[in-house]
MARBA-852047 format. One record per residue: residue number from 1; x, y, z of N, C-alpha, C in turn. Coordinates in nm, 3 decimals. Each point is the difference from the previous one (the first is absolute). Example, Ala and Ser with C-alpha at 12.3 -4.5 7.8 and 13.67 -1.06 7.14 Angstrom:
2
[1, [1.319, -0.569, 0.780], [-0.089, 0.119, 0.000], [0.090, 0.120, 0.000]]
[2, [-0.035, 0.105, -0.072], [0.082, 0.119, 0.006], [-0.077, 0.109, 0.073]]
end
This chain:
80
[1, [0.087, -0.166, -0.015], [-0.146, 0.198, 0.007], [0.153, 0.110, 0.024]]
[2, [0.107, -0.008, 0.095], [0.037, 0.087, -0.036], [0.138, 0.047, -0.149]]
[3, [0.038, -0.112, -0.030], [0.028, 0.001, -0.102], [-0.085, 0.081, -0.141]]
[4, [-0.114, -0.022, -0.017], [-0.114, 0.067, -0.112], [-0.029, 0.109, 0.089]]
[5, [-0.029, 0.016, 0.089], [-0.012, 0.132, 0.019], [0.108, 0.067, 0.011]]
[6, [0.144, -0.021, 0.014], [0.078, 0.136, -0.047], [0.059, -0.012, -0.145]]
[7, [-0.065, -0.103, -0.023], [-0.005, 0.043, -0.153], [-0.061, 0.066, -0.107]]
[8, [-0.133, 0.100, 0.066], [-0.062, 0.018, -0.046], [0.067, 0.138, -0.059]]
[9, [-0.029, 0.069, -0.078], [0.100, 0.082, -0.047], [-0.026, 0.172, 0.001]]
[10, [0.065, 0.107, 0.068], [-0.066, 0.079, 0.031], [-0.107, 0.135, -0.031]]
[11, [0.019, -0.093, -0.140], [-0.089, 0.090, -0.077], [-0.172, -0.011, 0.058]]
[12, [0.012, -0.161, 0.004], [-0.134, -0.050, 0.040], [-0.075, 0.052, 0.148]]
[13, [0.134, 0.003, 0.083], [-0.005, 0.003, 0.159], [-0.080, 0.192, -0.025]]
[14, [0.045, 0.065, -0.032], [-0.049, 0.099, -0.030], [-0.131, 0.086, -0.082]]
[15, [-0.053, -0.197, -0.053], [-0.069, 0.099, -0.085], [-0.171, -0.007, 0.112]]
[16, [-0.048, 0.102, -0.005], [-0.126, 0.042, 0.026], [-0.103, -0.095, -0.040]]
[17, [-0.087, -0.003, 0.101], [-0.157, -0.101, 0.012], [-0.103, 0.138, 0.091]]
[18, [-0.066, -0.127, -0.023], [-0.094, 0.064, 0.067], [-0.094, -0.148, 0.067]]
[19, [0.000, 0.010, 0.148], [-0.070, -0.073, 0.077], [-0.130, -0.006, 0.070]]
[20, [-0.117, -0.127, -0.054], [-0.065, 0.091, 0.084], [-0.036, -0.062, 0.173]]
[21, [-0.043, 0.080, 0.049], [0.034, 0.053, 0.169], [-0.231, -0.071, -0.005]]
[22, [0.025, -0.030, 0.074], [-0.097, -0.127, 0.033], [-0.086, 0.012, 0.192]]
[23, [0.182, 0.007, 0.032], [-0.082, -0.069, 0.140], [0.039, 0.212, 0.072]]
[24, [-0.167, 0.074, 0.037], [-0.050, 0.060, 0.095], [-0.058, 0.015, 0.109]]
[25, [-0.006, 0.109, 0.062], [-0.098, 0.002, 0.128], [-0.183, 0.089, -0.063]]
[26, [-0.004, -0.020, -0.135], [-0.151, -0.017, 0.017], [0.010, 0.002, -0.137]]
[27, [-0.164, 0.040, -0.049], [-0.043, -0.112, -0.083], [0.029, 0.104, -0.163]]
[28, [0.066, 0.086, -0.040], [0.044, 0.035, -0.083], [0.097, -0.171, -0.143]]
[29, [0.000, 0.100, -0.104], [-0.025, -0.116, -0.036], [0.223, -0.045, -0.028]]
[30, [0.012, -0.060, -0.086], [0.185, 0.013, 0.009], [0.041, 0.059, -0.109]]
[31, [0.101, 0.052, 0.114], [0.094, 0.090, -0.156], [0.125, 0.005, 0.040]]
[32, [0.038, 0.033, -0.173], [0.139, -0.013, -0.069], [0.087, 0.037, 0.107]]
[33, [0.123, -0.061, -0.034], [0.140, 0.116, 0.095], [0.068, -0.014, -0.068]]
[34, [0.080, 0.138, -0.061], [0.142, 0.009, -0.051], [0.098, -0.070, 0.073]]
[35, [0.047, -0.064, -0.101], [0.197, -0.108, 0.055], [0.039, -0.003, -0.070]]
[36, [0.120, -0.090, 0.008], [0.094, -0.057, -0.029], [0.000, -0.151, 0.014]]
[37, [0.070, -0.095, -0.118], [0.042, -0.114, 0.020], [0.086, 0.008, 0.121]]
[38, [0.093, 0.007, -0.003], [0.104, 0.000, 0.163], [-0.075, 0.048, 0.090]]
[39, [-0.108, 0.082, -0.002], [-0.039, 0.038, 0.157], [-0.073, -0.141, 0.014]]
[40, [-0.142, -0.026, -0.045], [-0.066, -0.125, -0.021], [0.094, -0.127, 0.074]]
[41, [0.106, -0.055, -0.088], [0.133, -0.111, 0.055], [-0.005, 0.023, 0.136]]
[42, [0.036, 0.090, 0.070], [0.055, 0.032, 0.145], [-0.156, 0.037, 0.068]]
[43, [-0.094, -0.029, -0.087], [-0.051, 0.044, 0.101], [-0.081, -0.176, 0.062]]
[44, [-0.001, -0.091, -0.121], [0.007, -0.133, -0.012], [0.076, -0.027, 0.096]]
[45, [0.107, 0.040, -0.014], [0.083, -0.064, 0.078], [-0.003, 0.054, 0.216]]
[46, [-0.013, 0.129, 0.005], [-0.065, 0.003, 0.114], [-0.086, -0.140, 0.033]]
[47, [-0.103, 0.015, -0.053], [-0.140, -0.065, 0.026], [0.077, -0.105, 0.009]]
[48, [0.049, -0.036, -0.065], [0.055, -0.165, -0.030], [0.020, -0.027, 0.164]]
[49, [0.083, 0.091, 0.095], [0.068, -0.042, 0.090], [-0.115, 0.005, 0.169]]
[50, [-0.058, 0.117, -0.016], [-0.147, 0.000, 0.061], [-0.079, -0.160, -0.005]]
[51, [-0.026, -0.108, -0.108], [0.009, -0.120, 0.006], [0.084, -0.031, 0.069]]
[52, [0.123, 0.006, -0.063], [0.120, -0.108, 0.041], [-0.006, -0.016, 0.143]]
[53, [0.030, 0.169, 0.111], [-0.058, -0.026, 0.124], [-0.080, -0.063, 0.067]]
[54, [-0.149, 0.029, -0.025], [-0.124, -0.106, -0.024], [0.055, -0.194, 0.077]]
[55, [0.064, 0.009, -0.156], [0.031, -0.156, -0.032], [0.078, -0.037, 0.054]]
[56, [0.146, 0.137, 0.071], [0.081, -0.095, 0.094], [-0.115, -0.036, 0.174]]
[57, [-0.075, 0.102, 0.027], [-0.103, -0.037, 0.116], [-0.027, -0.195, -0.013]]
[58, [-0.038, 0.056, -0.136], [-0.058, -0.215, 0.046], [0.088, -0.073, -0.007]]
[59, [0.084, 0.049, -0.084], [0.119, -0.142, -0.009], [0.077, -0.028, 0.152]]
[60, [-0.024, 0.121, 0.054], [0.024, -0.007, 0.137], [-0.052, -0.097, 0.077]]
[61, [-0.112, 0.004, -0.030], [-0.111, -0.056, 0.078], [0.050, -0.215, -0.014]]
[62, [0.024, 0.016, -0.086], [0.022, -0.191, -0.099], [0.178, -0.002, -0.010]]
[63, [0.047, 0.098, 0.066], [0.112, 0.012, 0.082], [0.094, -0.045, -0.147]]
[64, [-0.018, 0.086, -0.120], [0.035, -0.022, -0.107], [0.126, 0.172, 0.032]]
[65, [0.095, -0.080, -0.079], [0.190, 0.078, 0.046], [-0.042, 0.105, -0.093]]
[66, [0.046, 0.098, -0.049], [-0.009, 0.078, -0.063], [0.142, 0.137, 0.036]]
[67, [0.025, 0.053, -0.115], [0.157, 0.066, 0.049], [-0.093, 0.175, 0.018]]
[68, [0.093, 0.052, 0.136], [-0.055, 0.057, 0.090], [0.000, 0.187, -0.072]]
[69, [0.013, -0.026, -0.097], [-0.047, 0.147, -0.078], [-0.132, -0.026, -0.109]]
[70, [-0.084, -0.110, 0.030], [-0.091, -0.043, -0.092], [-0.114, 0.093, 0.069]]
[71, [-0.026, 0.068, -0.100], [-0.158, 0.046, 0.030], [0.018, 0.161, 0.084]]
[72, [0.111, 0.081, -0.020], [0.012, 0.107, 0.088], [0.055, 0.053, -0.153]]
[73, [-0.048, 0.102, 0.016], [0.073, 0.121, -0.132], [0.091, 0.076, 0.049]]
[74, [0.169, -0.027, -0.077], [0.088, 0.061, -0.092], [0.011, 0.123, 0.126]]
[75, [-0.090, 0.114, -0.004], [-0.019, 0.108, 0.074], [0.067, -0.038, 0.157]]
[76, [-0.080, -0.070, 0.073], [-0.007, -0.086, 0.120], [0.167, -0.067, -0.023]]
[77, [0.011, -0.121, -0.064], [0.169, -0.022, -0.054], [0.023, 0.088, 0.073]]
[78, [-0.015, 0.113, -0.056], [0.209, 0.075, -0.039], [-0.036, 0.085, 0.130]]
[79, [-0.111, 0.065, 0.053], [0.001, 0.054, 0.120], [0.044, -0.074, 0.101]]
[80, [-0.028, -0.157, 0.038], [0.042, -0.002, 0.078], [0.149, -0.077, 0.002]]
end
């Protein structure tokens, strides 16, 4: 996966895109939000870490060993 992501050309990462944001606190329609491909990929990575943290908790209840940094945001690891 890392090889695939790092091989994405810079011009693709800079490409503008429109994301349909459908999660809100009212009954309004889904709204398009301008973005770029790189930002959306980073959002996916950050959101995956959130899920990994939940998986880590579940694994601990089953005595499944994972690396200590699994499920911890890079910014948290850097701070620690």
